[in-house]
PDB file of N, CA, C and O in Angstrom:
ATOM      1  N   UNK A   1      35.870 115.534  90.221  1.00  0.00           N
ATOM      2  CA  UNK A   1      36.864 116.331  89.553  1.00  0.00           C
ATOM      3  C   UNK A   1      36.805 117.787  90.017  1.00  0.00           C
ATOM      4  O   UNK A   1      37.842 118.418  90.221  1.00  0.00           O
ATOM      5  N   UNK A   2      35.613 118.311  90.182  1.00  0.00           N
ATOM      6  CA  UNK A   2      35.457 119.713  90.568  1.00  0.00           C
ATOM      7  C   UNK A   2      36.138 120.037  91.900  1.00  0.00           C
ATOM      8  O   UNK A   2      36.865 121.027  91.976  1.00  0.00           O
ATOM      9  N   UNK A   3      35.928 119.237  92.958  1.00  0.00           N
ATOM     10  CA  UNK A   3      36.620 119.559  94.216  1.00  0.00           C
ATOM     11  C   UNK A   3      38.151 119.593  94.062  1.00  0.00           C
ATOM     12  O   UNK A   3      38.817 120.421  94.685  1.00  0.00           O
ATOM     13  N   UNK A   4      38.701 118.703  93.240  1.00  0.00           N
ATOM     14  CA  UNK A   4      40.147 118.678  93.033  1.00  0.00           C
ATOM     15  C   UNK A   4      40.647 119.917  92.298  1.00  0.00           C
ATOM     16  O   UNK A   4      41.786 120.340  92.497  1.00  0.00           O
ATOM     17  N   UNK A   5      39.815 120.489  91.465  1.00  0.00           N
ATOM     18  CA  UNK A   5      40.195 121.700  90.731  1.00  0.00           C
ATOM     19  C   UNK A   5      40.042 122.927  91.621  1.00  0.00           C
ATOM     20  O   UNK A   5      40.894 123.816  91.620  1.00  0.00           O
ATOM     21  N   UNK A   6      38.957 122.968  92.377  1.00  0.00           N
ATOM     22  CA  UNK A   6      38.704 124.121  93.248  1.00  0.00           C
ATOM     23  C   UNK A   6      39.707 124.170  94.396  1.00  0.00           C
ATOM     24  O   UNK A   6      40.247 125.233  94.702  1.00  0.00           O
ATOM     25  N   UNK A   7      39.961 123.025  95.034  1.00  0.00           N
ATOM     26  CA  UNK A   7      40.890 122.970  96.158  1.00  0.00           C
ATOM     27  C   UNK A   7      41.840 121.791  95.956  1.00  0.00           C
ATOM     28  O   UNK A   7      41.626 120.724  96.531  1.00  0.00           O
ATOM     29  N   UNK A   8      42.888 121.970  95.142  1.00  0.00           N
ATOM     30  CA  UNK A   8      43.763 120.846  94.804  1.00  0.00           C
ATOM     31  C   UNK A   8      44.489 120.222  95.993  1.00  0.00           C
ATOM     32  O   UNK A   8      44.942 119.082  95.901  1.00  0.00           O
ATOM     33  N   UNK A   9      44.607 120.938  97.098  1.00  0.00           N
ATOM     34  CA  UNK A   9      45.319 120.410  98.262  1.00  0.00           C
ATOM     35  C   UNK A   9      44.411 119.700  99.259  1.00  0.00           C
ATOM     36  O   UNK A   9      44.894 119.193 100.271  1.00  0.00           O
ATOM     37  N   UNK A  10      43.116 119.652  98.998  1.00  0.00           N
ATOM     38  CA  UNK A  10      42.181 119.023  99.943  1.00  0.00           C
ATOM     39  C   UNK A  10      42.488 117.540 100.120  1.00  0.00           C
ATOM     40  O   UNK A  10      42.459 117.029 101.239  1.00  0.00           O
ATOM     41  N   UNK A  11      42.779 116.859  99.037  1.00  0.00           N
ATOM     42  CA  UNK A  11      43.094 115.429  99.093  1.00  0.00           C
ATOM     43  C   UNK A  11      44.063 115.101  97.976  1.00  0.00           C
ATOM     44  O   UNK A  11      43.800 115.382  96.807  1.00  0.00           O
ATOM     45  N   UNK A  12      45.174 114.512  98.340  1.00  0.00           N
ATOM     46  CA  UNK A  12      46.149 114.085  97.341  1.00  0.00           C
ATOM     47  C   UNK A  12      46.180 112.564  97.392  1.00  0.00           C
ATOM     48  O   UNK A  12      46.605 111.969  98.382  1.00  0.00           O
ATOM     49  N   UNK A  13      45.726 111.950  96.313  1.00  0.00           N
ATOM     50  CA  UNK A  13      45.615 110.490  96.283  1.00  0.00           C
ATOM     51  C   UNK A  13      46.992 109.831  96.294  1.00  0.00           C
ATOM     52  O   UNK A  13      47.984 110.399  95.837  1.00  0.00           O
ATOM     53  N   UNK A  14      47.015 108.621  96.829  1.00  0.00           N
ATOM     54  CA  UNK A  14      48.247 107.839  96.845  1.00  0.00           C
ATOM     55  C   UNK A  14      48.760 107.681  95.421  1.00  0.00           C
ATOM     56  O   UNK A  14      47.986 107.413  94.503  1.00  0.00           O
ATOM     57  N   UNK A  15      50.045 107.845  95.241  1.00  0.00           N
ATOM     58  CA  UNK A  15      50.646 107.767  93.919  1.00  0.00           C
ATOM     59  C   UNK A  15      50.805 109.126  93.269  1.00  0.00           C
ATOM     60  O   UNK A  15      51.512 109.260  92.270  1.00  0.00           O
ATOM     61  N   UNK A  16      50.147 110.145  93.831  1.00  0.00           N
ATOM     62  CA  UNK A  16      50.241 111.499  93.300  1.00  0.00           C
ATOM     63  C   UNK A  16      50.895 112.445  94.307  1.00  0.00           C
ATOM     64  O   UNK A  16      50.810 113.666  94.177  1.00  0.00           O
ATOM     65  N   UNK A  17      51.548 111.858  95.312  1.00  0.00           N
ATOM     66  CA  UNK A  17      52.236 112.658  96.325  1.00  0.00           C
ATOM     67  C   UNK A  17      53.628 113.001  95.809  1.00  0.00           C
ATOM     68  O   UNK A  17      54.440 112.112  95.555  1.00  0.00           O
ATOM     69  N   UNK A  18      53.894 114.279  95.656  1.00  0.00           N
ATOM     70  CA  UNK A  18      55.197 114.712  95.181  1.00  0.00           C
ATOM     71  C   UNK A  18      56.167 114.669  96.351  1.00  0.00           C
ATOM     72  O   UNK A  18      55.825 115.092  97.456  1.00  0.00           O
ATOM     73  N   UNK A  19      57.370 114.164  96.119  1.00  0.00           N
ATOM     74  CA  UNK A  19      58.327 113.904  97.181  1.00  0.00           C
ATOM     75  C   UNK A  19      59.670 114.558  96.879  1.00  0.00           C
ATOM     76  O   UNK A  19      60.127 114.560  95.736  1.00  0.00           O
ATOM     77  N   UNK A  20      60.289 115.107  97.901  1.00  0.00           N
ATOM     78  CA  UNK A  20      61.614 115.710  97.795  1.00  0.00           C
ATOM     79  C   UNK A  20      62.617 114.780  98.468  1.00  0.00           C
ATOM     80  O   UNK A  20      62.392 114.310  99.583  1.00  0.00           O
ATOM     81  N   UNK A  21      63.736 114.519  97.771  1.00  0.00           N
ATOM     82  CA  UNK A  21      64.776 113.648  98.306  1.00  0.00           C
ATOM     83  C   UNK A  21      66.080 114.430  98.363  1.00  0.00           C
ATOM     84  O   UNK A  21      66.497 115.044  97.381  1.00  0.00           O
ATOM     85  N   UNK A  22      66.710 114.397  99.520  1.00  0.00           N
ATOM     86  CA  UNK A  22      68.056 114.957  99.683  1.00  0.00           C
ATOM     87  C   UNK A  22      68.994 113.767  99.850  1.00  0.00           C
ATOM     88  O   UNK A  22      68.741 112.865 100.649  1.00  0.00           O
ATOM     89  N   UNK A  23      70.086 113.782  99.076  1.00  0.00           N
ATOM     90  CA  UNK A  23      71.029 112.672  99.137  1.00  0.00           C
ATOM     91  C   UNK A  23      72.226 113.036 100.009  1.00  0.00           C
ATOM     92  O   UNK A  23      72.463 114.205 100.315  1.00  0.00           O
ATOM     93  N   UNK A  24      72.960 112.021 100.395  1.00  0.00           N
ATOM     94  CA  UNK A  24      74.143 112.210 101.229  1.00  0.00           C
ATOM     95  C   UNK A  24      75.227 113.022 100.520  1.00  0.00           C
ATOM     96  O   UNK A  24      76.051 113.658 101.177  1.00  0.00           O
ATOM     97  N   UNK A  25      75.234 113.006  99.183  1.00  0.00           N
ATOM     98  CA  UNK A  25      76.251 113.754  98.443  1.00  0.00           C
ATOM     99  C   UNK A  25      75.777 115.164  98.053  1.00  0.00           C
ATOM    100  O   UNK A  25      76.418 115.828  97.238  1.00  0.00           O
ATOM    101  N   UNK A  26      74.649 115.624  98.637  1.00  0.00           N
ATOM    102  CA  UNK A  26      74.200 117.000  98.452  1.00  0.00           C
ATOM    103  C   UNK A  26      73.218 117.238  97.315  1.00  0.00           C
ATOM    104  O   UNK A  26      72.803 118.376  97.094  1.00  0.00           O
ATOM    105  N   UNK A  27      72.841 116.205  96.598  1.00  0.00           N
ATOM    106  CA  UNK A  27      71.853 116.380  95.526  1.00  0.00           C
ATOM    107  C   UNK A  27      70.455 116.503  96.103  1.00  0.00           C
ATOM    108  O   UNK A  27      70.162 115.975  97.175  1.00  0.00           O
ATOM    109  N   UNK A  28      69.586 117.216  95.369  1.00  0.00           N
ATOM    110  CA  UNK A  28      68.170 117.306  95.703  1.00  0.00           C
ATOM    111  C   UNK A  28      67.393 116.844  94.485  1.00  0.00           C
ATOM    112  O   UNK A  28      67.545 117.392  93.393  1.00  0.00           O
ATOM    113  N   UNK A  29      66.564 115.838  94.677  1.00  0.00           N
ATOM    114  CA  UNK A  29      65.728 115.290  93.607  1.00  0.00           C
ATOM    115  C   UNK A  29      64.281 115.386  94.043  1.00  0.00           C
ATOM    116  O   UNK A  29      63.981 115.405  95.237  1.00  0.00           O
ATOM    117  N   UNK A  30      63.388 115.445  93.071  1.00  0.00           N
ATOM    118  CA  UNK A  30      61.969 115.445  93.402  1.00  0.00           C
ATOM    119  C   UNK A  30      61.215 114.647  92.354  1.00  0.00           C
ATOM    120  O   UNK A  30      61.647 114.528  91.208  1.00  0.00           O
ATOM    121  N   UNK A  31      60.091 114.108  92.766  1.00  0.00           N
ATOM    122  CA  UNK A  31      59.266 113.329  91.856  1.00  0.00           C
ATOM    123  C   UNK A  31      58.193 112.579  92.618  1.00  0.00           C
ATOM    124  O   UNK A  31      58.013 112.751  93.824  1.00  0.00           O
ATOM    125  N   UNK A  32      57.500 111.757  91.887  1.00  0.00           N
ATOM    126  CA  UNK A  32      56.453 110.920  92.464  1.00  0.00           C
ATOM    127  C   UNK A  32      57.087 109.603  92.908  1.00  0.00           C
ATOM    128  O   UNK A  32      57.825 108.975  92.148  1.00  0.00           O
ATOM    129  N   UNK A  33      56.798 109.195  94.128  1.00  0.00           N
ATOM    130  CA  UNK A  33      57.345 107.960  94.670  1.00  0.00           C
ATOM    131  C   UNK A  33      56.687 106.782  93.959  1.00  0.00           C
ATOM    132  O   UNK A  33      55.496 106.527  94.139  1.00  0.00           O
ATOM    133  N   UNK A  34      57.466 106.067  93.153  1.00  0.00           N
ATOM    134  CA  UNK A  34      56.944 104.954  92.368  1.00  0.00           C
ATOM    135  C   UNK A  34      57.048 103.654  93.145  1.00  0.00           C
ATOM    136  O   UNK A  34      56.121 102.845  93.171  1.00  0.00           O
ATOM    137  N   UNK A  35      58.204 103.475  93.780  1.00  0.00           N
ATOM    138  CA  UNK A  35      58.454 102.225  94.499  1.00  0.00           C
ATOM    139  C   UNK A  35      59.505 102.483  95.566  1.00  0.00           C
ATOM    140  O   UNK A  35      60.423 103.281  95.376  1.00  0.00           O
ATOM    141  N   UNK A  36      59.358 101.807  96.672  1.00  0.00           N
ATOM    142  CA  UNK A  36      60.341 101.933  97.740  1.00  0.00           C
ATOM    143  C   UNK A  36      60.373 100.636  98.530  1.00  0.00           C
ATOM    144  O   UNK A  36      59.335 100.122  98.947  1.00  0.00           O
ATOM    145  N   UNK A  37      61.584 100.112  98.731  1.00  0.00           N
ATOM    146  CA  UNK A  37      61.746  98.919  99.559  1.00  0.00           C
ATOM    147  C   UNK A  37      62.992  99.110 100.421  1.00  0.00           C
ATOM    148  O   UNK A  37      63.519 100.219 100.509  1.00  0.00           O
ATOM    149  N   UNK A  38      63.453  98.073 101.036  1.00  0.00           N
ATOM    150  CA  UNK A  38      64.592  98.179 101.947  1.00  0.00           C
ATOM    151  C   UNK A  38      65.891  98.532 101.219  1.00  0.00           C
ATOM    152  O   UNK A  38      66.829  99.037 101.836  1.00  0.00           O
ATOM    153  N   UNK A  39      65.952  98.268  99.912  1.00  0.00           N
ATOM    154  CA  UNK A  39      67.188  98.480  99.150  1.00  0.00           C
ATOM    155  C   UNK A  39      67.189  99.756  98.308  1.00  0.00           C
ATOM    156  O   UNK A  39      68.192 100.468  98.257  1.00  0.00           O
ATOM    157  N   UNK A  40      66.061 100.044  97.647  1.00  0.00           N
ATOM    158  CA  UNK A  40      66.016 101.166  96.699  1.00  0.00           C
ATOM    159  C   UNK A  40      64.727 101.967  96.821  1.00  0.00           C
ATOM    160  O   UNK A  40      63.722 101.505  97.361  1.00  0.00           O
ATOM    161  N   UNK A  41      64.801 103.186  96.297  1.00  0.00           N
ATOM    162  CA  UNK A  41      63.634 104.052  96.163  1.00  0.00           C
ATOM    163  C   UNK A  41      63.635 104.572  94.733  1.00  0.00           C
ATOM    164  O   UNK A  41      64.669 105.002  94.222  1.00  0.00           O
ATOM    165  N   UNK A  42      62.473 104.529  94.089  1.00  0.00           N
ATOM    166  CA  UNK A  42      62.349 105.001  92.717  1.00  0.00           C
ATOM    167  C   UNK A  42      61.425 106.205  92.675  1.00  0.00           C
ATOM    168  O   UNK A  42      60.293 106.156  93.156  1.00  0.00           O
ATOM    169  N   UNK A  43      61.930 107.297  92.086  1.00  0.00           N
ATOM    170  CA  UNK A  43      61.147 108.519  91.879  1.00  0.00           C
ATOM    171  C   UNK A  43      60.900 108.696  90.397  1.00  0.00           C
ATOM    172  O   UNK A  43      61.787 108.434  89.584  1.00  0.00           O
ATOM    173  N   UNK A  44      59.701 109.140  90.034  1.00  0.00           N
ATOM    174  CA  UNK A  44      59.388 109.464  88.646  1.00  0.00           C
ATOM    175  C   UNK A  44      59.265 110.983  88.549  1.00  0.00           C
ATOM    176  O   UNK A  44      58.410 111.588  89.195  1.00  0.00           O
ATOM    177  N   UNK A  45      60.116 111.583  87.748  1.00  0.00           N
ATOM    178  CA  UNK A  45      60.122 113.028  87.567  1.00  0.00           C
ATOM    179  C   UNK A  45      58.979 113.496  86.694  1.00  0.00           C
ATOM    180  O   UNK A  45      58.274 112.688  86.090  1.00  0.00           O
ATOM    181  N   UNK A  46      58.798 114.805  86.631  1.00  0.00           N
ATOM    182  CA  UNK A  46      57.713 115.384  85.833  1.00  0.00           C
ATOM    183  C   UNK A  46      57.844 115.053  84.352  1.00  0.00           C
ATOM    184  O   UNK A  46      56.840 114.954  83.645  1.00  0.00           O
ATOM    185  N   UNK A  47      59.069 114.882  83.882  1.00  0.00           N
ATOM    186  CA  UNK A  47      59.283 114.554  82.474  1.00  0.00           C
ATOM    187  C   UNK A  47      59.067 113.079  82.176  1.00  0.00           C
ATOM    188  O   UNK A  47      59.111 112.666  81.017  1.00  0.00           O
ATOM    189  N   UNK A  48      58.831 112.273  83.226  1.00  0.00           N
ATOM    190  CA  UNK A  48      58.499 110.861  83.045  1.00  0.00           C
ATOM    191  C   UNK A  48      59.643 109.902  83.302  1.00  0.00           C
ATOM    192  O   UNK A  48      59.413 108.696  83.390  1.00  0.00           O
ATOM    193  N   UNK A  49      60.867 110.390  83.425  1.00  0.00           N
ATOM    194  CA  UNK A  49      61.997 109.512  83.667  1.00  0.00           C
ATOM    195  C   UNK A  49      62.075 109.095  85.125  1.00  0.00           C
ATOM    196  O   UNK A  49      61.692 109.849  86.019  1.00  0.00           O
ATOM    197  N   UNK A  50      62.575 107.888  85.357  1.00  0.00           N
ATOM    198  CA  UNK A  50      62.712 107.361  86.708  1.00  0.00           C
ATOM    199  C   UNK A  50      64.141 107.531  87.215  1.00  0.00           C
ATOM    200  O   UNK A  50      65.104 107.393  86.460  1.00  0.00           O
ATOM    201  N   UNK A  51      64.258 107.828  88.492  1.00  0.00           N
ATOM    202  CA  UNK A  51      65.544 107.867  89.183  1.00  0.00           C
ATOM    203  C   UNK A  51      65.496 106.814  90.274  1.00  0.00           C
ATOM    204  O   UNK A  51      64.629 106.852  91.148  1.00  0.00           O
ATOM    205  N   UNK A  52      66.432 105.873  90.221  1.00  0.00           N
ATOM    206  CA  UNK A  52      66.501 104.816  91.222  1.00  0.00           C
ATOM    207  C   UNK A  52      67.682 105.133  92.139  1.00  0.00           C
ATOM    208  O   UNK A  52      68.817 105.284  91.689  1.00  0.00           O
ATOM    209  N   UNK A  53      67.387 105.229  93.429  1.00  0.00           N
ATOM    210  CA  UNK A  53      68.411 105.545  94.426  1.00  0.00           C
ATOM    211  C   UNK A  53      68.537 104.406  95.422  1.00  0.00           C
ATOM    212  O   UNK A  53      67.541 103.815  95.838  1.00  0.00           O
ATOM    213  N   UNK A  54      69.774 104.107  95.799  1.00  0.00           N
ATOM    214  CA  UNK A  54      69.968 103.147  96.887  1.00  0.00           C
ATOM    215  C   UNK A  54      69.545 103.829  98.182  1.00  0.00           C
ATOM    216  O   UNK A  54      69.794 105.021  98.364  1.00  0.00           O
ATOM    217  N   UNK A  55      68.917 103.093  99.068  1.00  0.00           N
ATOM    218  CA  UNK A  55      68.462 103.671 100.340  1.00  0.00           C
ATOM    219  C   UNK A  55      69.629 104.264 101.124  1.00  0.00           C
ATOM    220  O   UNK A  55      69.457 105.237 101.859  1.00  0.00           O
ATOM    221  N   UNK A  56      70.803 103.684 100.968  1.00  0.00           N
ATOM    222  CA  UNK A  56      71.980 104.186 101.678  1.00  0.00           C
ATOM    223  C   UNK A  56      72.425 105.557 101.167  1.00  0.00           C
ATOM    224  O   UNK A  56      73.171 106.255 101.854  1.00  0.00           O
ATOM    225  N   UNK A  57      71.974 105.955  99.963  1.00  0.00           N
ATOM    226  CA  UNK A  57      72.312 107.262  99.394  1.00  0.00           C
ATOM    227  C   UNK A  57      71.416 108.379  99.925  1.00  0.00           C
ATOM    228  O   UNK A  57      71.757 109.556  99.810  1.00  0.00           O
ATOM    229  N   UNK A  58      70.275 108.015 100.505  1.00  0.00           N
ATOM    230  CA  UNK A  58      69.242 108.987 100.858  1.00  0.00           C
ATOM    231  C   UNK A  58      69.454 109.531 102.267  1.00  0.00           C
ATOM    232  O   UNK A  58      69.501 108.781 103.242  1.00  0.00           O
ATOM    233  N   UNK A  59      69.581 110.855 102.348  1.00  0.00           N
ATOM    234  CA  UNK A  59      69.691 111.537 103.643  1.00  0.00           C
ATOM    235  C   UNK A  59      68.291 111.793 104.212  1.00  0.00           C
ATOM    236  O   UNK A  59      68.036 111.550 105.392  1.00  0.00           O
ATOM    237  N   UNK A  60      67.385 112.290 103.352  1.00  0.00           N
ATOM    238  CA  UNK A  60      65.997 112.508 103.782  1.00  0.00           C
ATOM    239  C   UNK A  60      65.052 112.351 102.600  1.00  0.00           C
ATOM    240  O   UNK A  60      65.405 112.620 101.452  1.00  0.00           O
ATOM    241  N   UNK A  61      63.853 111.912 102.915  1.00  0.00           N
ATOM    242  CA  UNK A  61      62.793 111.702 101.930  1.00  0.00           C
ATOM    243  C   UNK A  61      61.539 112.331 102.528  1.00  0.00           C
ATOM    244  O   UNK A  61      61.017 111.848 103.532  1.00  0.00           O
ATOM    245  N   UNK A  62      61.053 113.419 101.903  1.00  0.00           N
ATOM    246  CA  UNK A  62      59.962 114.185 102.492  1.00  0.00           C
ATOM    247  C   UNK A  62      58.846 114.428 101.482  1.00  0.00           C
ATOM    248  O   UNK A  62      59.088 115.001 100.420  1.00  0.00           O
ATOM    249  N   UNK A  63      57.612 113.993 101.804  1.00  0.00           N
ATOM    250  CA  UNK A  63      56.480 114.362 100.938  1.00  0.00           C
ATOM    251  C   UNK A  63      56.289 115.883 100.973  1.00  0.00           C
ATOM    252  O   UNK A  63      56.385 116.498 102.035  1.00  0.00           O
ATOM    253  N   UNK A  64      56.020 116.479  99.824  1.00  0.00           N
ATOM    254  CA  UNK A  64      55.853 117.933  99.726  1.00  0.00           C
ATOM    255  C   UNK A  64      54.582 118.380 100.451  1.00  0.00           C
ATOM    256  O   UNK A  64      54.570 119.435 101.086  1.00  0.00           O
ATOM    257  N   UNK A  65      53.524 117.591 100.362  1.00  0.00           N
ATOM    258  CA  UNK A  65      52.313 117.897 101.111  1.00  0.00           C
ATOM    259  C   UNK A  65      51.324 118.800 100.411  1.00  0.00           C
ATOM    260  O   UNK A  65      50.317 119.191 101.002  1.00  0.00           O
ATOM    261  N   UNK A  66      51.592 119.137  99.164  1.00  0.00           N
ATOM    262  CA  UNK A  66      50.602 119.907  98.414  1.00  0.00           C
ATOM    263  C   UNK A  66      50.601 119.448  96.963  1.00  0.00           C
ATOM    264  O   UNK A  66      51.571 118.867  96.476  1.00  0.00           O
ATOM    265  N   UNK A  67      49.508 119.716  96.297  1.00  0.00           N
ATOM    266  CA  UNK A  67      49.313 119.292  94.918  1.00  0.00           C
ATOM    267  C   UNK A  67      50.141 120.136  93.969  1.00  0.00           C
ATOM    268  O   UNK A  67      50.429 121.302  94.239  1.00  0.00           O
ATOM    269  N   UNK A  68      50.521 119.529  92.854  1.00  0.00           N
ATOM    270  CA  UNK A  68      51.206 120.282  91.805  1.00  0.00           C
ATOM    271  C   UNK A  68      50.220 121.083  90.952  1.00  0.00           C
ATOM    272  O   UNK A  68      50.616 121.973  90.199  1.00  0.00           O
ATOM    273  N   UNK A  69      48.922 120.754  91.081  1.00  0.00           N
ATOM    274  CA  UNK A  69      47.912 121.525  90.355  1.00  0.00           C
ATOM    275  C   UNK A  69      47.841 122.920  90.986  1.00  0.00           C
ATOM    276  O   UNK A  69      47.725 123.046  92.205  1.00  0.00           O
ATOM    277  N   UNK A  70      47.909 123.950  90.165  1.00  0.00           N
ATOM    278  CA  UNK A  70      47.880 125.306  90.736  1.00  0.00           C
ATOM    279  C   UNK A  70      46.524 125.637  91.356  1.00  0.00           C
ATOM    280  O   UNK A  70      45.476 125.203  90.878  1.00  0.00           O
ATOM    281  N   UNK A  71      46.577 126.413  92.427  1.00  0.00           N
ATOM    282  CA  UNK A  71      45.344 126.896  93.045  1.00  0.00           C
ATOM    283  C   UNK A  71      44.812 128.068  92.228  1.00  0.00           C
ATOM    284  O   UNK A  71      45.571 128.723  91.515  1.00  0.00           O
ATOM    285  N   UNK A  72      43.513 128.332  92.329  1.00  0.00           N
ATOM    286  CA  UNK A  72      42.910 129.477  91.642  1.00  0.00           C
ATOM    287  C   UNK A  72      42.794 129.290  90.145  1.00  0.00           C
ATOM    288  O   UNK A  72      42.719 130.272  89.406  1.00  0.00           O
ATOM    289  N   UNK A  73      42.777 128.061  89.687  1.00  0.00           N
ATOM    290  CA  UNK A  73      42.742 127.760  88.258  1.00  0.00           C
ATOM    291  C   UNK A  73      41.509 128.342  87.562  1.00  0.00           C
ATOM    292  O   UNK A  73      41.569 128.702  86.387  1.00  0.00           O
ATOM    293  N   UNK A  74      40.393 128.433  88.289  1.00  0.00           N
ATOM    294  CA  UNK A  74      39.144 128.896  87.673  1.00  0.00           C
ATOM    295  C   UNK A  74      38.922 130.394  87.818  1.00  0.00           C
ATOM    296  O   UNK A  74      37.992 130.943  87.227  1.00  0.00           O
ATOM    297  N   UNK A  75      39.763 131.056  88.595  1.00  0.00           N
ATOM    298  CA  UNK A  75      39.587 132.492  88.814  1.00  0.00           C
ATOM    299  C   UNK A  75      39.741 133.261  87.505  1.00  0.00           C
ATOM    300  O   UNK A  75      40.651 133.008  86.716  1.00  0.00           O
ATOM    301  N   UNK A  76      38.841 134.191  87.300  1.00  0.00           N
ATOM    302  CA  UNK A  76      38.908 135.044  86.118  1.00  0.00           C
ATOM    303  C   UNK A  76      38.271 134.463  84.869  1.00  0.00           C
ATOM    304  O   UNK A  76      38.225 135.127  83.833  1.00  0.00           O
ATOM    305  N   UNK A  77      37.770 133.216  84.950  1.00  0.00           N
ATOM    306  CA  UNK A  77      37.115 132.630  83.779  1.00  0.00           C
ATOM    307  C   UNK A  77      35.655 133.060  83.744  1.00  0.00           C
ATOM    308  O   UNK A  77      34.981 133.127  84.771  1.00  0.00           O
ATOM    309  N   UNK A  78      35.190 133.349  82.545  1.00  0.00           N
ATOM    310  CA  UNK A  78      33.782 133.700  82.385  1.00  0.00           C
ATOM    311  C   UNK A  78      32.935 132.429  82.489  1.00  0.00           C
ATOM    312  O   UNK A  78      33.462 131.317  82.509  1.00  0.00           O
ATOM    313  N   UNK A  79      31.622 132.613  82.555  1.00  0.00           N
ATOM    314  CA  UNK A  79      30.715 131.467  82.617  1.00  0.00           C
ATOM    315  C   UNK A  79      30.896 130.577  81.388  1.00  0.00           C
ATOM    316  O   UNK A  79      30.902 129.351  81.506  1.00  0.00           O
ATOM    317  N   UNK A  80      31.041 131.181  80.222  1.00  0.00           N
ATOM    318  CA  UNK A  80      31.257 130.422  78.981  1.00  0.00           C
ATOM    319  C   UNK A  80      32.590 129.679  79.028  1.00  0.00           C
ATOM    320  O   UNK A  80      32.669 128.516  78.633  1.00  0.00           O
ATOM    321  N   UNK A  81      33.634 130.349  79.508  1.00  0.00           N
ATOM    322  CA  UNK A  81      34.945 129.704  79.624  1.00  0.00           C
ATOM    323  C   UNK A  81      34.874 128.484  80.544  1.00  0.00           C
ATOM    324  O   UNK A  81      35.478 127.450  80.258  1.00  0.00           O
ATOM    325  N   UNK A  82      34.135 128.610  81.649  1.00  0.00           N
ATOM    326  CA  UNK A  82      33.980 127.486  82.573  1.00  0.00           C
ATOM    327  C   UNK A  82      33.256 126.314  81.917  1.00  0.00           C
ATOM    328  O   UNK A  82      33.658 125.161  82.069  1.00  0.00           O
ATOM    329  N   UNK A  83      32.184 126.623  81.187  1.00  0.00           N
ATOM    330  CA  UNK A  83      31.461 125.557  80.484  1.00  0.00           C
ATOM    331  C   UNK A  83      32.376 124.870  79.472  1.00  0.00           C
ATOM    332  O   UNK A  83      32.400 123.642  79.387  1.00  0.00           O
ATOM    333  N   UNK A  84      33.126 125.658  78.709  1.00  0.00           N
ATOM    334  CA  UNK A  84      34.043 125.099  77.712  1.00  0.00           C
ATOM    335  C   UNK A  84      35.127 124.241  78.372  1.00  0.00           C
ATOM    336  O   UNK A  84      35.472 123.169  77.876  1.00  0.00           O
ATOM    337  N   UNK A  85      35.654 124.730  79.496  1.00  0.00           N
ATOM    338  CA  UNK A  85      36.703 124.018  80.212  1.00  0.00           C
ATOM    339  C   UNK A  85      36.213 122.644  80.668  1.00  0.00           C
ATOM    340  O   UNK A  85      36.892 121.640  80.450  1.00  0.00           O
ATOM    341  N   UNK A  86      35.042 122.594  81.297  1.00  0.00           N
ATOM    342  CA  UNK A  86      34.526 121.315  81.791  1.00  0.00           C
ATOM    343  C   UNK A  86      34.050 120.417  80.652  1.00  0.00           C
ATOM    344  O   UNK A  86      34.112 119.194  80.773  1.00  0.00           O
ATOM    345  N   UNK A  87      33.584 120.988  79.570  1.00  0.00           N
ATOM    346  CA  UNK A  87      33.237 120.171  78.400  1.00  0.00           C
ATOM    347  C   UNK A  87      34.498 119.507  77.847  1.00  0.00           C
ATOM    348  O   UNK A  87      34.476 118.338  77.464  1.00  0.00           O
ATOM    349  N   UNK A  88      35.587 120.258  77.811  1.00  0.00           N
ATOM    350  CA  UNK A  88      36.857 119.704  77.339  1.00  0.00           C
ATOM    351  C   UNK A  88      37.319 118.566  78.251  1.00  0.00           C
ATOM    352  O   UNK A  88      37.740 117.516  77.766  1.00  0.00           O
ATOM    353  N   UNK A  89      37.242 118.766  79.560  1.00  0.00           N
ATOM    354  CA  UNK A  89      37.676 117.726  80.489  1.00  0.00           C
ATOM    355  C   UNK A  89      36.832 116.461  80.382  1.00  0.00           C
ATOM    356  O   UNK A  89      37.336 115.360  80.604  1.00  0.00           O
ATOM    357  N   UNK A  90      35.557 116.608  80.045  1.00  0.00           N
ATOM    358  CA  UNK A  90      34.663 115.445  79.916  1.00  0.00           C
ATOM    359  C   UNK A  90      34.819 114.737  78.576  1.00  0.00           C
ATOM    360  O   UNK A  90      34.395 113.589  78.438  1.00  0.00           O
ATOM    361  N   UNK A  91      35.417 115.392  77.592  1.00  0.00           N
ATOM    362  CA  UNK A  91      35.506 114.798  76.255  1.00  0.00           C
ATOM    363  C   UNK A  91      36.427 113.593  76.268  1.00  0.00           C
ATOM    364  O   UNK A  91      37.466 113.597  76.927  1.00  0.00           O
ATOM    365  N   UNK A  92      36.039 112.570  75.540  1.00  0.00           N
ATOM    366  CA  UNK A  92      36.845 111.359  75.476  1.00  0.00           C
ATOM    367  C   UNK A  92      37.731 111.324  74.237  1.00  0.00           C
ATOM    368  O   UNK A  92      38.659 110.519  74.160  1.00  0.00           O
ATOM    369  N   UNK A  93      37.454 112.180  73.281  1.00  0.00           N
ATOM    370  CA  UNK A  93      38.233 112.243  72.056  1.00  0.00           C
ATOM    371  C   UNK A  93      39.021 113.551  72.004  1.00  0.00           C
ATOM    372  O   UNK A  93      38.541 114.580  72.479  1.00  0.00           O
ATOM    373  N   UNK A  94      40.220 113.520  71.435  1.00  0.00           N
ATOM    374  CA  UNK A  94      40.975 114.756  71.310  1.00  0.00           C
ATOM    375  C   UNK A  94      40.239 115.751  70.417  1.00  0.00           C
ATOM    376  O   UNK A  94      39.590 115.363  69.446  1.00  0.00           O
ATOM    377  N   UNK A  95      40.343 117.013  70.747  1.00  0.00           N
ATOM    378  CA  UNK A  95      39.703 118.057  69.946  1.00  0.00           C
ATOM    379  C   UNK A  95      40.671 118.469  68.844  1.00  0.00           C
ATOM    380  O   UNK A  95      41.808 118.859  69.110  1.00  0.00           O
ATOM    381  N   UNK A  96      40.201 118.377  67.604  1.00  0.00           N
ATOM    382  CA  UNK A  96      41.035 118.786  66.461  1.00  0.00           C
ATOM    383  C   UNK A  96      40.321 119.910  65.741  1.00  0.00           C
ATOM    384  O   UNK A  96      39.095 120.019  65.779  1.00  0.00           O
ATOM    385  N   UNK A  97      41.084 120.713  65.108  1.00  0.00           N
ATOM    386  CA  UNK A  97      40.507 121.830  64.341  1.00  0.00           C
ATOM    387  C   UNK A  97      40.711 121.637  62.890  1.00  0.00           C
ATOM    388  O   UNK A  97      40.293 122.475  62.090  1.00  0.00           O
TER     389      UNK A  97
END
């Protein structure tokens, strides 16, 4: 987990590659490539909804090539903040107050 947080672009696992699609009618869509075959391509947007496009509608399909996780996420955090952050990520139960 730490390498992915420190350098989110070092490795982007399959299924987490963000993709940009330009259609023949001038639309631009982006999302995670869920499924693609000879007939259709399915993108899942950040909000979770799927867009199914016929392959004949697609002008170009391009992987973005970088992670959606922001770089420099740990910059400016104190030692205590870092400990709290990683403790939160390791927790299996939601934190309630």
